[in-house]
Structures are given as structure tokens and as C-alpha cells.
C-alpha positions as CSV (number, residue, x, y, z in Angstrom):
1,M,0.0,0.0,0.0
2,S,1.4,3.4,-1.0
3,T,2.1,6.0,1.6
4,L,0.2,9.3,1.4
5,Q,2.2,12.5,1.2
6,Q,0.2,15.6,2.2
7,F,1.0,19.2,1.4
8,N,0.8,21.9,4.1
9,V,-1.8,24.6,3.3
10,V,-0.5,28.1,3.2
11,E,-3.2,30.7,3.1
12,R,-3.0,33.2,0.2
13,K,-6.0,35.4,-0.5
14,F,-7.0,36.4,-4.0
15,A,-8.7,39.7,-4.8
16,E,-11.4,37.8,-6.8
17,A,-11.8,34.8,-4.6
18,D,-11.5,35.3,-0.8
19,L,-10.6,32.3,1.5
20,L,-8.9,30.3,-1.3
21,C,-5.3,29.2,-0.7
22,I,-2.7,27.3,-2.6
23,P,-0.8,24.1,-1.6
24,K,2.9,24.3,-0.8
25,P,4.8,21.0,-0.5
26,T,6.9,20.3,2.6
27,K,10.0,18.2,2.5
28,Y,9.0,14.6,2.9
29,D,11.1,11.5,2.3
30,G,8.4,9.4,0.6
31,K,8.7,6.5,-1.8
32,G,8.4,6.8,-5.5
33,N,5.0,5.2,-5.7
34,A,3.5,7.5,-3.1
35,N,0.2,9.3,-3.7
36,Y,0.1,13.0,-3.1
37,R,-2.7,15.2,-1.7
38,A,-3.2,18.9,-1.8
39,R,-5.7,20.5,0.5
40,V,-7.4,23.7,-0.7
41,E,-9.5,25.9,1.7
42,I,-12.8,26.6,-0.1
43,G,-14.6,28.5,2.7
44,R,-15.5,28.6,6.4
45,N,-18.4,27.2,8.3
46,R,-20.6,30.1,9.0
47,Q,-21.5,28.9,12.5
48,T,-18.2,27.6,13.8
49,D,-15.8,29.5,11.5
50,V,-13.9,26.3,11.0
51,P,-12.1,26.1,7.6
52,V,-13.7,23.7,5.0
53,Y,-11.1,22.0,2.8
54,K,-11.2,20.1,-0.5
55,S,-8.7,17.3,-1.1
56,I,-7.1,17.0,-4.5
57,Y,-5.0,14.0,-5.4
58,G,-2.2,13.4,-7.9
59,K,0.4,10.7,-8.6
60,T,3.2,13.2,-8.2
61,D,3.5,16.5,-6.3
62,A,3.6,18.4,-9.5
63,E,0.4,16.8,-10.7
64,A,-1.4,17.5,-7.4
65,R,-0.1,21.0,-7.4
66,Q,-1.3,21.6,-10.9
67,K,-4.7,20.2,-10.2
68,A,-5.0,22.5,-7.2
69,Y,-4.1,25.5,-9.2
70,D,-6.6,24.5,-11.9
71,F,-9.3,24.1,-9.2
72,I,-8.5,27.5,-7.7
73,R,-8.6,29.3,-11.1
74,K,-12.0,27.6,-11.8
75,E,-13.3,28.8,-8.4
76,I,-12.1,32.3,-9.0
77,A,-14.0,32.4,-12.3
78,A,-17.1,31.0,-10.7
79,Q,-17.0,33.4,-7.8
80,T,-16.3,36.3,-10.2
81,E,-19.4,35.2,-12.1
82,R,-21.5,34.9,-8.9
83,S,-20.3,38.3,-7.7
84,K,-22.1,39.9,-10.7
85,I,-25.4,38.5,-9.4
86,T,-26.6,38.1,-13.0
87,G,-28.0,35.2,-15.1
88,K,-30.8,32.8,-14.6
89,L,-32.3,32.2,-11.2
90,S,-31.9,28.5,-11.7
91,Y,-28.1,28.9,-12.2
92,A,-27.8,31.1,-9.1
93,I,-29.7,28.8,-6.8
94,E,-27.8,25.7,-8.1
95,Q,-24.4,27.5,-7.5
96,W,-25.6,28.6,-4.0
97,L,-26.6,25.1,-3.1
98,R,-23.2,23.7,-4.3
99,T,-21.0,26.3,-2.6
100,E,-22.9,27.2,0.5
101,K,-24.8,24.0,1.4
102,Y,-23.1,20.9,0.0
103,G,-20.7,19.5,2.6
104,R,-21.9,22.0,5.3
105,V,-25.3,20.4,6.0
106,R,-26.2,16.8,6.5
107,Q,-26.5,14.8,3.3
108,S,-30.2,14.1,3.9
109,T,-30.8,17.9,4.4
110,Y,-29.0,18.7,1.2
111,D,-31.1,16.1,-0.6
112,R,-34.3,17.7,0.8
113,L,-33.1,21.2,-0.2
114,E,-32.3,20.1,-3.8
115,C,-35.6,18.2,-4.0
116,T,-37.5,21.4,-2.9
117,Y,-35.7,23.5,-5.4
118,L,-36.3,21.1,-8.3
119,N,-40.0,20.4,-7.6
120,Q,-41.4,23.5,-5.9
121,I,-39.3,26.4,-7.4
122,K,-37.5,25.6,-10.7
123,P,-40.6,24.7,-12.7
124,Y,-42.2,28.1,-12.0
125,I,-39.5,30.8,-12.0
126,G,-36.2,28.9,-12.7
127,G,-36.0,30.5,-16.2
128,L,-36.4,34.1,-15.0
129,E,-33.4,36.4,-14.7
130,L,-32.3,36.7,-11.1
131,R,-32.7,40.5,-11.0
132,D,-36.1,40.3,-12.6
133,V,-37.8,38.1,-10.0
134,T,-40.5,40.1,-8.1
135,K,-42.5,39.6,-5.0
136,N,-45.5,38.6,-7.2
137,D,-43.4,35.9,-8.8
138,C,-42.6,34.4,-5.3
139,K,-46.3,34.6,-4.4
140,R,-47.1,32.8,-7.6
141,I,-44.8,29.9,-6.6
142,L,-46.4,29.4,-3.2
143,Q,-49.9,29.7,-4.7
144,A,-49.1,27.2,-7.5
145,N,-47.7,24.7,-5.0
146,M,-50.8,25.2,-2.8
147,E,-53.1,24.5,-5.7
148,K,-51.1,21.5,-6.8
149,G,-52.0,19.9,-3.5
150,Y,-48.6,20.0,-1.7
151,S,-48.8,20.0,2.1
152,A,-48.4,23.2,4.2
153,S,-45.0,22.0,5.4
154,T,-43.8,21.4,1.8
155,I,-44.9,24.9,0.8
156,K,-43.2,26.3,3.8
157,K,-39.9,24.6,3.0
158,A,-40.0,26.3,-0.5
159,S,-40.6,29.6,1.2
160,Q,-37.7,29.1,3.6
161,L,-35.3,28.1,0.9
162,L,-36.1,31.2,-1.1
163,K,-35.7,33.4,1.9
164,E,-32.4,32.0,2.8
165,F,-31.1,32.2,-0.8
166,Y,-32.1,35.8,-1.2
167,S,-30.7,36.8,2.2
168,Y,-27.4,35.4,1.1
169,Q,-27.5,37.1,-2.3
170,T,-28.5,40.5,-0.9
171,A,-25.7,40.3,1.6
172,E,-23.3,39.7,-1.3
173,D,-24.8,42.5,-3.4
174,P,-26.8,45.2,-1.4
175,T,-28.1,46.6,-4.7
176,L,-30.1,43.4,-5.4
177,R,-33.8,43.7,-4.5
178,N,-35.0,41.0,-2.1
179,P,-38.5,39.8,-3.4
180,M,-39.0,37.6,-0.3
181,A,-38.7,40.6,2.1
182,N,-41.8,41.0,4.3
183,L,-43.6,38.3,2.3
184,K,-46.0,36.6,4.7
185,F,-46.6,32.9,4.7
186,Y,-50.1,31.4,4.2
187,T,-51.7,30.0,7.3
188,E,-52.4,26.2,7.3
189,E,-56.1,26.9,7.6
190,F,-56.0,29.0,4.5
191,I,-54.1,26.4,2.6
192,H,-56.5,23.6,3.5
193,D,-59.5,25.8,2.6
194,R,-58.0,26.7,-0.7
195,Q,-57.1,23.1,-1.5
196,S,-60.7,22.0,-0.5
197,S,-62.1,24.4,-3.1
198,V,-59.7,23.2,-5.8
199,R,-60.7,19.6,-5.0
200,K,-64.3,20.5,-5.6
201,A,-63.4,22.2,-8.9
202,R,-61.5,19.2,-10.0
203,E,-64.3,16.8,-9.3
204,Q,-66.7,19.1,-11.3
205,A,-64.2,19.1,-14.1
206,K,-64.0,15.3,-14.1
207,A,-67.7,15.1,-14.1
208,K,-68.0,17.4,-17.1
209,K,-65.3,15.4,-18.9
210,A,-67.2,12.1,-18.2
211,K,-70.3,13.6,-19.8
212,G,-68.4,14.7,-22.9
213,Q,-68.8,18.4,-22.2
214,K,-66.3,20.9,-23.4
215,L,-63.7,21.9,-20.8
216,S,-61.7,25.2,-20.5
217,P,-57.9,24.9,-20.5
218,A,-58.0,25.4,-16.7
219,E,-60.6,22.7,-16.2
220,Q,-58.7,20.3,-18.5
221,E,-55.6,20.8,-16.4
222,L,-57.6,20.1,-13.2
223,A,-59.2,17.0,-14.7
224,E,-55.9,15.5,-15.8
225,S,-54.0,16.3,-12.5
226,K,-52.5,13.2,-11.0
227,L,-51.4,14.8,-7.7
228,Q,-53.5,13.7,-4.7
229,M,-55.3,16.5,-3.0
230,K,-56.1,14.9,0.3
231,D,-58.1,16.4,3.1
232,Q,-56.1,17.4,6.1
233,E,-55.0,14.1,7.6
234,E,-55.2,13.4,11.3
235,I,-52.5,11.5,13.0
236,H,-53.0,7.9,12.3
237,V,-53.0,5.8,15.5
238,L,-53.5,2.0,15.3
239,T,-56.6,0.8,17.1
240,P,-56.3,-2.1,19.7
241,E,-58.0,-4.4,17.1
242,E,-55.5,-3.5,14.4
243,I,-52.6,-4.0,16.9
244,A,-54.0,-7.4,17.8
245,R,-54.2,-8.5,14.1
246,I,-50.6,-7.4,13.5
247,R,-49.4,-9.2,16.6
248,D,-51.3,-12.3,15.4
249,V,-49.5,-12.3,12.0
250,V,-46.1,-11.9,13.7
251,E,-46.8,-14.6,16.3
252,N,-48.5,-17.2,14.0
253,G,-47.2,-16.4,10.5
254,Y,-49.4,-15.6,7.5
255,V,-51.1,-17.6,4.8
256,L,-50.9,-17.0,1.1
257,R,-54.3,-17.1,-0.6
258,W,-55.0,-17.2,-4.3
259,E,-57.3,-19.0,-6.8
260,S,-56.5,-21.8,-9.2
261,K,-57.4,-21.6,-12.9
262,K,-60.7,-23.3,-12.1
263,G,-61.5,-20.7,-9.4
264,N,-60.9,-22.9,-6.4
265,P,-59.3,-21.2,-3.4
266,I,-55.8,-22.4,-2.5
267,K,-54.0,-21.8,0.8
268,T,-50.4,-22.4,1.8
269,A,-49.1,-23.4,5.1
270,P,-48.4,-20.6,7.5
271,Q,-45.2,-18.7,6.7
272,K,-43.2,-16.4,8.9
273,L,-42.3,-12.8,7.9
274,K,-38.6,-12.3,8.2
275,Q,-37.6,-10.2,11.3
276,A,-41.3,-9.3,11.7
277,E,-40.7,-8.9,15.5
278,F,-38.8,-5.7,14.7
279,F,-42.0,-3.9,13.9
280,L,-43.6,-4.9,17.3
281,F,-40.3,-3.7,18.9
282,L,-40.8,-0.3,17.2
283,L,-44.5,-0.3,18.3
284,N,-43.4,-0.8,21.9
285,T,-40.5,1.8,21.9
286,G,-41.7,4.6,19.5
287,L,-38.2,4.9,18.0
288,R,-37.7,6.7,14.8
289,A,-37.0,4.4,11.8
290,G,-33.5,5.8,11.4
291,E,-32.7,5.3,15.1
292,A,-34.0,1.7,15.0
293,R,-32.1,0.8,11.8
294,A,-28.8,2.1,13.5
295,L,-29.4,0.2,16.7
296,K,-27.0,-2.6,17.5
297,Y,-27.3,-5.4,20.1
298,S,-24.2,-3.9,21.8
299,D,-26.3,-0.8,22.6
300,I,-28.6,-2.9,24.7
301,N,-28.1,-4.3,28.2
302,F,-30.5,-7.2,28.4
303,E,-29.9,-7.5,32.2
304,T,-30.8,-3.9,33.2
305,R,-33.2,-3.3,30.1
306,R,-31.2,-0.2,29.2
307,M,-30.9,0.9,25.6
308,E,-28.6,3.7,24.3
309,I,-29.7,5.7,21.3
310,S,-26.5,7.3,19.9
311,R,-26.7,6.9,16.1
312,N,-29.1,7.5,13.2
313,I,-29.2,6.1,9.7
314,T,-30.5,8.1,6.7
315,T,-30.9,7.1,3.1
316,T,-29.4,9.6,0.7
317,R,-28.6,10.0,-3.0
318,T,-25.2,8.8,-4.1
319,R,-23.0,11.8,-5.1
320,D,-19.5,12.4,-6.3
321,A,-17.1,14.8,-4.7
322,E,-18.6,17.8,-6.5
323,G,-22.1,17.0,-5.3
324,N,-23.5,15.6,-8.6
325,T,-25.8,12.7,-8.3
326,V,-24.3,9.5,-9.8
327,G,-27.3,7.3,-9.5
328,G,-28.6,5.0,-6.8
329,M,-29.2,5.5,-3.0
330,T,-26.9,4.9,-0.1
331,Y,-27.3,4.9,3.6
332,V,-25.3,7.2,5.9
333,E,-24.8,6.5,9.6
334,G,-24.4,9.7,11.7
335,K,-25.5,11.3,14.9
336,P,-29.1,11.4,16.1
337,K,-31.5,13.9,14.6
338,T,-31.2,16.4,17.5
339,K,-29.2,16.7,20.8
340,S,-32.3,15.5,22.7
341,S,-32.5,12.5,20.4
342,A,-29.3,11.0,21.9
343,R,-30.7,9.3,25.0
344,V,-30.7,6.2,27.2
345,L,-34.0,4.4,27.6
346,Y,-35.4,1.6,29.7
347,L,-37.2,-1.1,27.7
348,S,-40.5,-2.6,28.6
349,L,-40.6,-6.3,29.2
350,A,-42.6,-6.7,25.9
351,A,-40.0,-4.7,23.9
352,L,-37.2,-6.8,25.5
353,E,-38.9,-10.0,24.6
354,Y,-39.2,-9.0,20.9
355,L,-35.5,-8.1,20.9
356,K,-34.6,-11.6,22.3
357,R,-36.6,-13.2,19.5
358,L,-34.8,-11.1,16.9
359,K,-31.4,-12.0,18.3
360,A,-32.4,-15.7,18.4
361,Q,-32.7,-15.5,14.6
362,E,-29.1,-14.4,14.2
363,P,-25.9,-16.5,14.2
364,E,-24.4,-17.2,17.7
365,G,-22.3,-14.4,18.9
366,Y,-23.7,-11.8,16.4
367,D,-23.6,-8.4,18.0
368,G,-24.4,-6.1,15.0
369,Y,-27.5,-4.3,13.8
370,I,-30.8,-5.6,15.1
371,A,-32.5,-5.1,11.7
372,N,-29.9,-6.3,9.1
373,S,-29.2,-8.1,5.9
374,D,-26.0,-10.1,6.2
375,G,-24.8,-7.9,9.0
376,K,-25.4,-4.6,7.2
377,P,-28.2,-2.2,8.1
378,L,-31.5,-3.2,6.5
379,N,-32.2,-1.4,3.2
380,D,-34.8,1.3,3.6
381,A,-36.9,0.0,0.7
382,T,-36.8,-3.6,2.1
383,F,-37.7,-2.2,5.5
384,R,-40.8,-0.5,4.2
385,R,-41.8,-3.3,1.9
386,R,-41.8,-5.8,4.8
387,F,-44.0,-3.4,6.8
388,N,-46.5,-3.0,4.0
389,S,-46.6,-6.8,3.6
390,L,-47.2,-7.2,7.3
391,L,-50.1,-4.7,7.1
392,T,-51.6,-6.5,4.1
393,Q,-51.5,-9.9,5.8
394,A,-53.0,-8.4,9.0
395,G,-55.8,-6.7,7.0
396,V,-54.8,-3.2,8.3
397,P,-55.1,-0.2,6.1
398,H,-51.6,0.9,4.8
399,C,-49.9,3.7,6.7
400,G,-46.4,5.0,7.1
401,L,-43.8,3.5,9.5
402,H,-44.1,6.7,11.5
403,S,-47.6,5.6,12.5
404,L,-45.9,3.1,14.9
405,R,-44.3,6.1,16.7
406,H,-47.6,8.0,16.8
407,T,-49.3,5.0,18.2
408,F,-46.7,4.4,20.9
409,A,-46.9,8.1,21.9
410,S,-50.6,8.2,22.2
411,Y,-50.9,4.9,24.3
412,F,-47.9,5.7,26.4
413,Y,-49.3,9.2,27.1
414,E,-52.5,7.6,28.5
415,Y,-50.4,5.0,30.4
416,T,-48.5,7.8,32.2
417,N,-51.7,9.7,33.0
418,G,-50.9,12.5,30.6
419,N,-47.3,13.1,31.8
420,R,-46.1,14.7,28.6
421,K,-42.6,15.4,30.0
422,V,-42.0,11.6,30.4
423,V,-43.3,10.9,26.9
424,A,-41.3,13.7,25.4
425,D,-38.1,12.4,27.0
426,Y,-38.7,8.9,25.8
427,L,-39.4,10.0,22.2
428,G,-36.4,12.3,22.2
429,H,-38.2,15.6,21.9
430,S,-36.6,18.7,23.2
431,I,-40.0,20.3,24.1
432,S,-43.0,18.5,25.4
433,N,-45.4,20.8,23.6
434,L,-44.4,19.2,20.3
435,T,-45.2,15.7,21.7
436,E,-48.7,16.7,22.8
437,R,-49.5,18.9,19.7
438,V,-48.3,16.5,17.0
439,Y,-47.9,13.0,18.3
440,V,-50.6,12.5,20.9
441,T,-54.2,11.6,20.1
442,T,-56.4,11.4,23.2
443,S,-58.9,8.6,23.3
444,D,-62.5,8.9,24.5
445,R,-61.7,6.5,27.3
446,F,-58.8,8.7,28.6
447,M,-60.9,11.8,28.3
448,E,-63.7,10.1,30.3
449,Q,-61.4,9.0,33.0
450,S,-59.8,12.5,33.2
451,I,-63.1,14.3,33.7
452,R,-64.9,11.7,35.8
453,D,-63.9,13.1,39.2
454,F,-63.5,16.7,38.2
455,V,-65.6,19.1,40.3
456,L,-65.8,22.9,40.8
């Protein structure tokens, strides 16, 4: 294996490109087959002021040096172009994402920002000149997304991205007008009311089309729209009957049913869903999917029933060093979602039992991920496919994996007599208000018990 020679970085500021520096080799008695690396400072973290470097490799020190110079010249040209604050909005946002976001935020966060830009912003005003974008254009984006049926949170993310982008650009060039300044966001109630009226208009357009009546261009677009415009969804919490059916499938296996060519029903012998106990473990702990996928048996003390949550796994797009997507998805193991997400929990006896069953399915001495495929974290698509299969076999309406967390929160809230601080700490929330407002659905039984002895 070749040794790695590394150049020291000597800062040298350029008039056109601040915070760029060139590599200068130090004397190093390496071998002829050594690889050489030059580090170039490309900026500083805005929060910590820690330098951010890019590594450039070469087979010789001259090659590494030349590549570094080429990179610097390219960055100077790009920054000079950006400093003019001209060109298409799409180009400006893409450059901003690459230079100010990529490598400085979590990979999953960058994926979300890019997705928001590509779907909620670029189709509407991406072709406009940066300096020509007005406040009405920004309003049109939010209104168009609202009428397309996107959720309030999705529309808000588009608004936040534009606000941050223009705050950065106006700081770079004070002469640039900020179209997002003082632009108020729609309330959730207004968004839901507006979407409700659009849903009615779409149903009317579909009815006219079915009758063969002539449609206006706007009605034609509504009738052909494929986006789902759902009513405001309430938090989905599994009922005791649904939980019982899921538990039955996990405990006793499932039976495949189909019909023969003659129409006779055929059944197979009961079959077990692989690692199905994992979903009952989630139901009894309320862990986030990423936290559970990153959990290892070494994080659990089976004697004291203590479990340490210290990692999180997210699925992100595969990218090269420049941030370009190169196809496929990959999983990234990192820190928990927030500071309060890193926590030590006590397991219930039920959760511990499901863990023991999962471990019994692994080779003796295995101490890796509790949900795994050949020792590696379980693929996100496989994870969700197994959950959907479990719901189908149990006869439970399909819902997201997060519904298990909502279900745990609601039942545990009742079990603790409404102690939202305990529930929030267990779920890893920094504020208990979030737990009660978003995750907890109070049952009629709990409400009846709460009011039964109340007197004034």
C-alpha cells in the first residue's frame, strides 16, 4: 500500500476569490509510488468559523499542485461570475446550493433542499433572470404549489429556501432587491380551505369530462391532474384491534391465498415474515425508523433493560465529490436527529422479549445491527416493503412507518396519565409541547377518566 504525502496549506488570499489558498509541499522523504494530496481551503463554516477543505490527489507532487491551481482558477472564475449576481435564477440557486450548502449540512438535508428546489421552485420561475424576480413571482410559486396539492409543510420549505437564498444574495450585493422581504406565509387553515375548493373544482371538471362536455384549459388541467389533493390528515393511530391483528400475524405467521385456474381457493401453510418482530419492537418503543435501523445489540443491556440511542441512519442520494448525483441511493450513519435524540431508555418487558426473539434468529455471537441483511443495516426499501406486507397480511389499512411512533406516543401518554414530559423524553423531543400537539391523540376513554372526578 502506497504512503500518502500531504502538502501543508499556506493561506494566500486572492482579490477575486476570498478564502482560497494554494498548496505548498513540505520536504517529505516518501517513496516513488506514493500518492500526493493537496488541500485547498474553499470556505469557512458560518456557525463555527472552522475552515472547510477540499482534497485534490495526484500521482506526483507536480500533478497534485497543478490540479490544485486549476481548481483555484476555476473557483475564481465561478466566484467572479457569482459576484455579478446576474444570469438565470436556476443557475444562481444551483451554485448557491453547491457552494454554501453541500458539505456543510447533513447529506439528507442537502437532498431535501435540492428536491424542494427542483420540484417547488425551478418549474415556475427557474427560467427568470435573477434580478427580474418580483414579490408577485414568489407569491405565484407558493400559490401554484398550494393549488397542486402540496402540504403546508412542503410549501413552507420552499418559502424558507427562497428566503435563505435571497438573504445570502442581498448580503453579497446590497443593490439586489429581495423579493422575499416581508412576504407573509399562508396559514395552514387558508391552505387547507383553498385546496378544498380546488378539490371540488377538479371533481366538477372530471364530471364534465365524463359527460363529454367541453372543458376550458384550466378545467382540462384540473381533470388531468395526478397529484393527490387529500383532506387534512389526522394523526394515524392504530386501534387495539389493528394491533392485535398485526401481533397475530407476527406470532403465528401468514397464509398466502389465491385461486386456481378453475377458481378454487388455494391456501399455503403458515409462513413467517422475516424479522417481523422488529415492527412490534418499534411499536413498543416509539423509536424513529433511522434510530432503530442504526441500533445494535451492543447498545442494549439485556440485564438492566437499558438501551442507548447514539446513532441514526438516513438514506441519501449517491453523489460524487462535486455534489453531482451519480445514481442510486446509499445509507449514511451519523449522529441522532437532534441533541435530545441522543438518550438512554429503559425497555418494557414486551420490547425486550421481541428483541430476544430477533437475536435468536441471528448466528451465535452476532452483535451487530438488530435489523440487518447479512450484518449490514436493512435497506430502507426492504424495510418499508416488509412493513407493507405485514399490514396487508393483517388486514390493516396501509400507513407509514411513523404511525408506529404516533401509536406508541398516544398509548404511552395515556399509560402515564398524561405526563407529557416523560413521553417527550422517551421520544427524544426537546420540548414536550411538540409531543402533545403533533404525536398524541387522546382517546375517549382517557378523556372520560380525566373528567370523571372533576368538580368545581
